[in-house]
LOKOLKE-902079 format. One record per residue (C-alpha): x negated, y, z negated; residue in three letters. Coordinates in steps of 0.5 Angstrom, whole numbers. Each point is the difference from the previous one (the first is absolute). Layout:
N
{{X; Y; Z}; "ALA"}
...
REM end
This chain:
402
{{-380; -178; -89}; "MET"}
{{7; 0; -4}; "GLU"}
{{0; 3; -7}; "SER"}
{{-2; -4; -6}; "LEU"}
{{7; 0; -2}; "ARG"}
{{1; -5; 5}; "GLU"}
{{-5; -4; -2}; "LEU"}
{{1; 0; -8}; "TYR"}
{{8; -2; -1}; "ARG"}
{{3; 0; -6}; "ILE"}
{{5; -6; 0}; "GLY"}
{{2; -7; -3}; "VAL"}
{{-3; -6; 2}; "GLY"}
{{-1; -5; 2}; "PRO"}
{{-2; 1; 7}; "SER"}
{{-1; 7; 4}; "SER"}
{{1; -3; 6}; "SER"}
{{5; -5; -1}; "HIS"}
{{4; 4; -6}; "THR"}
{{-1; 7; 0}; "MET"}
{{0; 1; 8}; "GLY"}
{{6; -4; 1}; "PRO"}
{{4; 3; -5}; "ARG"}
{{-2; 7; 3}; "MET"}
{{2; -2; 7}; "ALA"}
{{7; -2; -3}; "ALA"}
{{1; 6; -3}; "GLU"}
{{-2; 4; 6}; "ARG"}
{{5; -4; 4}; "PHE"}
{{5; 0; -5}; "LEU"}
{{0; 8; 0}; "LYS"}
{{1; 0; 8}; "LYS"}
{{6; -5; -1}; "ASN"}
{{3; 1; -6}; "THR"}
{{7; -2; 2}; "ASP"}
{{-2; -6; 3}; "ALA"}
{{4; -6; -3}; "PRO"}
{{-5; -5; 1}; "ARG"}
{{-7; -1; 2}; "PHE"}
{{-5; -5; 3}; "ARG"}
{{-7; 0; -2}; "VAL"}
{{-5; -5; 4}; "THR"}
{{-7; -1; -3}; "LEU"}
{{-6; -3; 4}; "PHE"}
{{-6; -4; -1}; "GLU"}
{{-4; 2; -6}; "SER"}
{{6; 4; -3}; "LEU"}
{{5; -6; 1}; "ALA"}
{{-6; -5; -2}; "ALA"}
{{-1; 3; -7}; "THR"}
{{5; 4; -1}; "GLY"}
{{4; -4; -5}; "LYS"}
{{-6; 0; -4}; "GLY"}
{{-2; 7; 1}; "HIS"}
{{8; 2; -2}; "LEU"}
{{1; 3; 7}; "THR"}
{{7; -2; 0}; "ASP"}
{{1; 3; -7}; "TRP"}
{{-3; 7; 3}; "ALA"}
{{5; 0; 6}; "VAL"}
{{6; -3; -3}; "LEU"}
{{0; 5; -6}; "SER"}
{{0; 6; 4}; "VAL"}
{{5; -3; 6}; "LEU"}
{{4; -4; -5}; "GLY"}
{{1; -8; -1}; "ASN"}
{{7; -1; 2}; "GLU"}
{{-1; 4; 7}; "LYS"}
{{-7; -2; 2}; "THR"}
{{-2; -6; 4}; "GLU"}
{{-7; -2; 0}; "LEU"}
{{-3; -4; 5}; "VAL"}
{{-7; -3; -1}; "TRP"}
{{-4; -1; 7}; "LYS"}
{{-8; -2; -3}; "PRO"}
{{-1; -3; 7}; "GLU"}
{{2; 6; 4}; "ASP"}
{{-4; 6; 1}; "LYS"}
{{1; 7; 2}; "MET"}
{{-6; 4; 4}; "PRO"}
{{-3; 5; -4}; "GLU"}
{{-1; -3; -7}; "HIS"}
{{1; -7; -4}; "PRO"}
{{5; 4; -5}; "ASN"}
{{5; 1; 5}; "GLY"}
{{8; 2; -2}; "MET"}
{{6; 1; 4}; "LEU"}
{{6; 4; -3}; "PHE"}
{{7; -1; 3}; "GLU"}
{{6; 4; -2}; "ALA"}
{{6; -4; 2}; "LEU"}
{{7; 3; 0}; "ASP"}
{{6; -4; -3}; "SER"}
{{1; -5; 6}; "SER"}
{{-8; -2; 0}; "GLY"}
{{-2; 4; 6}; "SER"}
{{-7; 4; -1}; "VAL"}
{{1; 8; 0}; "VAL"}
{{-7; 1; -2}; "ASP"}
{{-7; -3; 0}; "ARG"}
{{-7; 1; -2}; "TRP"}
{{-6; -3; 0}; "LYS"}
{{-5; 2; -5}; "VAL"}
{{-7; -3; -3}; "TYR"}
{{-3; 0; -7}; "SER"}
{{-7; 1; 2}; "VAL"}
{{-3; 0; -7}; "GLY"}
{{-1; 4; -6}; "GLY"}
{{8; 1; -1}; "GLY"}
{{0; 4; 7}; "ALA"}
{{5; -2; 6}; "ILE"}
{{-1; 2; 7}; "ARG"}
{{6; 0; 5}; "GLU"}
{{-1; -4; 6}; "GLU"}
{{-3; 4; 6}; "GLY"}
{{-3; 5; -4}; "VAL"}
{{-8; 0; 0}; "SER"}
{{-4; 2; -6}; "VAL"}
{{-3; 6; 4}; "SER"}
{{7; 3; -1}; "ALA"}
{{-1; 0; -8}; "VAL"}
{{-1; 7; -3}; "GLU"}
{{-8; 1; -1}; "LYS"}
{{-2; 3; -6}; "VAL"}
{{-8; -1; 1}; "TYR"}
{{-3; 2; 6}; "GLY"}
{{-6; -5; 0}; "LEU"}
{{2; -8; 0}; "GLY"}
{{-7; -4; -1}; "THR"}
{{-4; 0; -6}; "ILE"}
{{-6; 2; 4}; "ALA"}
{{3; 6; 2}; "GLU"}
{{2; 2; -7}; "ILE"}
{{-6; -1; -3}; "MET"}
{{-4; 4; 5}; "ALA"}
{{5; 6; -1}; "HIS"}
{{-1; -1; -7}; "CYS"}
{{-7; 0; 0}; "GLU"}
{{0; 6; 5}; "ASN"}
{{4; 4; -5}; "LYS"}
{{-3; -2; -6}; "GLY"}
{{7; -3; -3}; "ILE"}
{{2; -7; -3}; "THR"}
{{5; -4; 3}; "TYR"}
{{5; 2; -5}; "TRP"}
{{-1; 7; 2}; "GLU"}
{{1; -2; 7}; "TYR"}
{{7; -3; -2}; "VAL"}
{{2; 7; -4}; "GLU"}
{{-2; 4; 6}; "GLN"}
{{5; -5; 5}; "CYS"}
{{5; -1; -5}; "GLU"}
{{0; 7; -4}; "GLY"}
{{0; 0; -8}; "PRO"}
{{7; -2; -1}; "GLU"}
{{-3; -7; 1}; "ILE"}
{{-3; 0; -7}; "TRP"}
{{7; 0; -3}; "ASP"}
{{2; -6; 5}; "PHE"}
{{-6; -4; -2}; "LEU"}
{{1; 1; -8}; "ARG"}
{{7; -3; 1}; "GLU"}
{{-4; -6; 4}; "VAL"}
{{-5; -1; -6}; "TRP"}
{{6; 1; -5}; "GLU"}
{{4; -6; 3}; "VAL"}
{{-6; -4; 1}; "MET"}
{{-2; 1; -8}; "GLU"}
{{7; -2; -2}; "ALA"}
{{0; -6; 4}; "SER"}
{{-6; -2; -3}; "LEU"}
{{2; 1; -7}; "GLU"}
{{7; -3; 1}; "ARG"}
{{-4; -6; 3}; "GLY"}
{{-5; -1; -6}; "LEU"}
{{6; -1; -4}; "GLU"}
{{5; -4; 4}; "ALA"}
{{0; -8; -1}; "GLU"}
{{4; -5; 3}; "GLY"}
{{1; -4; 6}; "VAL"}
{{0; 4; 7}; "LEU"}
{{7; 0; 4}; "PRO"}
{{-1; -5; 6}; "GLY"}
{{0; -8; 1}; "SER"}
{{-7; -1; -2}; "ILE"}
{{0; 1; -8}; "GLY"}
{{-6; 5; 0}; "LEU"}
{{-1; 3; -7}; "ARG"}
{{-3; 7; -1}; "ARG"}
{{-7; 0; -2}; "GLN"}
{{-2; 7; -1}; "ALA"}
{{1; 1; -8}; "LYS"}
{{-3; -7; -2}; "SER"}
{{-6; 2; 5}; "TYR"}
{{0; 7; -4}; "PHE"}
{{0; -3; -7}; "ARG"}
{{-6; -5; 2}; "ARG"}
{{-4; 5; 3}; "THR"}
{{1; 5; -6}; "LYS"}
{{-3; -6; -4}; "LEU"}
{{-6; -1; 5}; "ALA"}
{{-7; 2; 0}; "GLY"}
{{-2; 6; 4}; "PRO"}
{{-2; -4; 6}; "ASP"}
{{7; -2; 1}; "MET"}
{{3; 7; 0}; "GLN"}
{{-1; 2; 7}; "LEU"}
{{3; -6; 3}; "THR"}
{{5; -1; -6}; "GLY"}
{{3; 7; 0}; "MET"}
{{0; 1; 7}; "THR"}
{{4; -7; 1}; "THR"}
{{5; 1; -5}; "ALA"}
{{1; 7; 3}; "TYR"}
{{1; -3; 7}; "ALA"}
{{4; -5; -2}; "LEU"}
{{5; 4; -4}; "ALA"}
{{2; 5; 6}; "VAL"}
{{0; -6; 5}; "SER"}
{{5; -4; -5}; "GLU"}
{{4; 6; -1}; "GLU"}
{{1; 0; 8}; "ASN"}
{{1; -7; 0}; "ALA"}
{{6; 1; -5}; "GLY"}
{{3; 6; 4}; "GLY"}
{{-3; 5; -5}; "GLY"}
{{-1; 7; 3}; "GLU"}
{{-7; 1; 3}; "ILE"}
{{-4; 4; 5}; "VAL"}
{{-2; -3; 7}; "THR"}
{{-8; 0; 0}; "ALA"}
{{0; -1; 6}; "PRO"}
{{6; -5; -1}; "THR"}
{{4; -3; -6}; "CYS"}
{{-4; -7; 1}; "GLY"}
{{-6; 4; -1}; "SER"}
{{2; 5; -5}; "CYS"}
{{-4; -2; -6}; "GLY"}
{{-7; 1; 3}; "ILE"}
{{-1; 7; 0}; "VAL"}
{{4; 2; -7}; "PRO"}
{{-4; -6; -3}; "ALA"}
{{-7; 3; 2}; "ALA"}
{{2; 7; -2}; "LEU"}
{{2; -2; -7}; "ARG"}
{{-6; -4; -1}; "TYR"}
{{-4; 6; 2}; "LEU"}
{{4; 5; -4}; "LYS"}
{{-1; -4; -6}; "ASP"}
{{-7; -1; 0}; "THR"}
{{-2; 7; 3}; "GLN"}
{{5; 4; -4}; "ALA"}
{{2; 3; 7}; "LEU"}
{{5; 6; 0}; "LYS"}
{{7; 0; 4}; "ASP"}
{{-3; 4; 6}; "ASN"}
{{-6; -5; 1}; "ASP"}
{{5; -5; 1}; "LEU"}
{{5; 4; 4}; "LEU"}
{{-6; 2; 5}; "ARG"}
{{-2; -8; 0}; "ALA"}
{{7; -1; 2}; "LEU"}
{{-1; 5; 6}; "ALA"}
{{-6; -3; 2}; "THR"}
{{3; -7; 0}; "ALA"}
{{6; 2; 3}; "GLY"}
{{-5; 3; 6}; "LEU"}
{{-3; -7; 1}; "PHE"}
{{6; -4; 0}; "GLY"}
{{4; 5; 5}; "ASN"}
{{-6; -1; 5}; "VAL"}
{{1; -7; -1}; "ILE"}
{{8; 0; 1}; "LYS"}
{{-1; 5; 6}; "THR"}
{{-6; -4; 4}; "ASN"}
{{2; -7; -2}; "ALA"}
{{6; -2; -5}; "SER"}
{{2; -1; -7}; "ILE"}
{{5; -5; 2}; "SER"}
{{-1; -8; -3}; "GLY"}
{{5; -2; 6}; "ALA"}
{{-5; 3; 5}; "GLU"}
{{-7; -1; -2}; "VAL"}
{{0; -4; -6}; "GLY"}
{{-1; 1; -7}; "CYS"}
{{-7; 4; 2}; "GLN"}
{{5; 6; 2}; "GLY"}
{{3; 0; -7}; "GLU"}
{{-5; -3; -5}; "VAL"}
{{-6; 2; 4}; "GLY"}
{{2; 7; 1}; "SER"}
{{2; 1; -7}; "ALA"}
{{-7; -2; -2}; "CYS"}
{{-3; 5; 5}; "ALA"}
{{4; 5; -3}; "MET"}
{{-2; -2; -7}; "ALA"}
{{-7; 0; 1}; "SER"}
{{0; 7; 3}; "ALA"}
{{3; 3; -6}; "ALA"}
{{-4; -4; -5}; "ALA"}
{{-7; 2; 4}; "THR"}
{{3; 8; 0}; "GLN"}
{{1; -1; -8}; "LEU"}
{{-7; -3; -1}; "MET"}
{{-3; 6; 4}; "GLY"}
{{-1; -3; 7}; "GLY"}
{{-2; 4; 6}; "THR"}
{{5; 1; 6}; "LEU"}
{{-5; -6; 3}; "ARG"}
{{0; -4; -6}; "GLN"}
{{8; 0; 0}; "ILE"}
{{1; -2; 7}; "GLU"}
{{-5; -6; -1}; "TYR"}
{{4; -2; -6}; "ALA"}
{{6; 0; 4}; "ALA"}
{{-3; -3; 6}; "GLU"}
{{-2; -6; -5}; "MET"}
{{7; 0; -3}; "GLY"}
{{3; -2; 6}; "LEU"}
{{-5; -4; 4}; "GLU"}
{{-1; -5; -5}; "HIS"}
{{8; -1; 0}; "HIS"}
{{0; -1; 8}; "LEU"}
{{4; -6; 2}; "GLY"}
{{4; -1; -7}; "LEU"}
{{6; -3; 2}; "THR"}
{{7; 2; -3}; "CYS"}
{{3; -7; -2}; "ASP"}
{{5; 2; -6}; "PRO"}
{{3; -7; -3}; "VAL"}
{{7; 0; 1}; "ASP"}
{{1; 7; 3}; "GLY"}
{{-2; 3; -7}; "LEU"}
{{-5; 5; -1}; "VAL"}
{{-3; -4; -6}; "GLN"}
{{-4; -5; 2}; "ILE"}
{{-6; 2; 3}; "PRO"}
{{2; 7; 0}; "CYS"}
{{0; 1; -8}; "ILE"}
{{-7; -3; -1}; "GLU"}
{{-3; 3; 6}; "ARG"}
{{2; 7; -3}; "ASN"}
{{-5; -2; -6}; "ALA"}
{{-5; -2; 5}; "CYS"}
{{0; 6; 4}; "ALA"}
{{0; 5; -6}; "SER"}
{{-7; -3; -3}; "THR"}
{{-3; -1; 7}; "ARG"}
{{2; 8; 1}; "ALA"}
{{-4; 2; -6}; "LEU"}
{{-6; -5; 2}; "ALA"}
{{0; 3; 7}; "ARG"}
{{0; 7; -3}; "ALA"}
{{-6; -2; -4}; "GLN"}
{{-4; -3; 6}; "MET"}
{{1; 7; 4}; "SER"}
{{-2; 4; -6}; "ILE"}
{{-7; -4; 0}; "LEU"}
{{-1; 1; 7}; "SER"}
{{-1; 6; 4}; "ASP"}
{{6; -1; 4}; "GLY"}
{{-3; -2; 6}; "SER"}
{{3; -6; 4}; "HIS"}
{{1; -3; 7}; "ARG"}
{{7; -1; 1}; "ILE"}
{{4; 6; -1}; "PRO"}
{{7; 0; -4}; "PHE"}
{{4; 2; 7}; "ASP"}
{{-3; -6; 3}; "GLU"}
{{2; -5; -5}; "VAL"}
{{7; 3; 0}; "VAL"}
{{0; -2; 8}; "GLU"}
{{-2; -7; -2}; "VAL"}
{{5; -1; -5}; "MET"}
{{5; 2; 5}; "LYS"}
{{-2; -5; 5}; "GLU"}
{{-1; -5; -5}; "THR"}
{{7; 1; -2}; "GLY"}
{{3; -1; 7}; "HIS"}
{{-4; -6; 1}; "ASP"}
{{2; -3; -6}; "LEU"}
{{6; -5; 2}; "PRO"}
{{7; 2; -3}; "SER"}
{{-1; -6; -5}; "LEU"}
{{-5; 4; -4}; "TYR"}
{{4; 7; 1}; "ARG"}
{{6; 0; -6}; "GLU"}
{{4; -6; 3}; "THR"}
{{-2; -5; -6}; "SER"}
{{-1; -5; 6}; "GLY"}
{{-7; -1; -1}; "GLY"}
{{-6; 1; -5}; "GLY"}
{{1; -1; -8}; "LEU"}
{{8; 1; 1}; "ALA"}
{{0; -7; 5}; "LYS"}
{{-5; -3; -5}; "ALA"}
{{5; 1; -6}; "TYR"}
{{6; -2; 4}; "ASN"}
{{-3; -6; 2}; "GLU"}
{{-2; -2; -7}; "ARG"}
{{7; 2; -3}; "ALA"}
{{3; -5; 5}; "ARG"}
REM end
């Protein structure tokens, strides 16, 4: 598995796969073709279907230049290795192609060149499943976060400290911001009003109210193009910070506790990314919100004092109970249902952590099997339900709007 630096990425929203990935690809292509007078970029399948709502055009043109770049949208055409395919072409003054590059935005802000296998990436972790990692930790008497430190080195803590600082900053900005989010549907920010109402509510409302406000705050910042951390994607960026911030508030946690929780969350997210997918275009929203819920469930259980097996159980439930979740963004925007899903999953993560703590950690379906089922389920989903805005809630909204 790769470093957690490849999972937690600091950047601007609204989409890791449709904004951050294409922008990175454009930067790399421009670096190779700095003297090219013109460019042509062809976007395929999911990138073409929801790219305008996800600001893919802005991400590419802001790097290559509006006046010298032609964008071609081909939502009906596919590239062979992933639904988020791109073809970059550099043109000379006569319009002839002098360089071309096929590349994929594979989720979480990562890109992969066509023909380059996943096995070719740099490996930081020697073990690739939670079962292997858990057995290793039990044998050595260490925790998940200590295994992360063994593989990444002590410098990982400086990186995770920066990650947490950006997460908290986006949360704080989101709690103060008001107004309508950019885009065609006129969705108002809600985090500040949820936060204020929860402050006036009774104790029974605090967990749901505060966690919801926190998740909305980060997700709305993402939808507004603010700086966030992929955890593991932009579309699911509010879940982990919301759960951790609530526990920080209620348990008086220290910074080191939160960094260790982020390490554990990242380890589970890394296993999902390696063995299945975190791309909504490839496996639906189960790969984004489901993965984030698993990560937050694991982190929260650790902070509650859970054992290795209780942490694994919580993560398993966090992912299992999102199986089959479709990615159907209304008008191609990372707003409906994405923002509310972050709030729902953050409260679910805390509930799953509590449930696992009440158990002895034993259960019948291991985490790694759920990861495999999620991958198979995602591939079985029709493309209408994998970030094309052609089915589900997006279709229902569009039909009613007409």
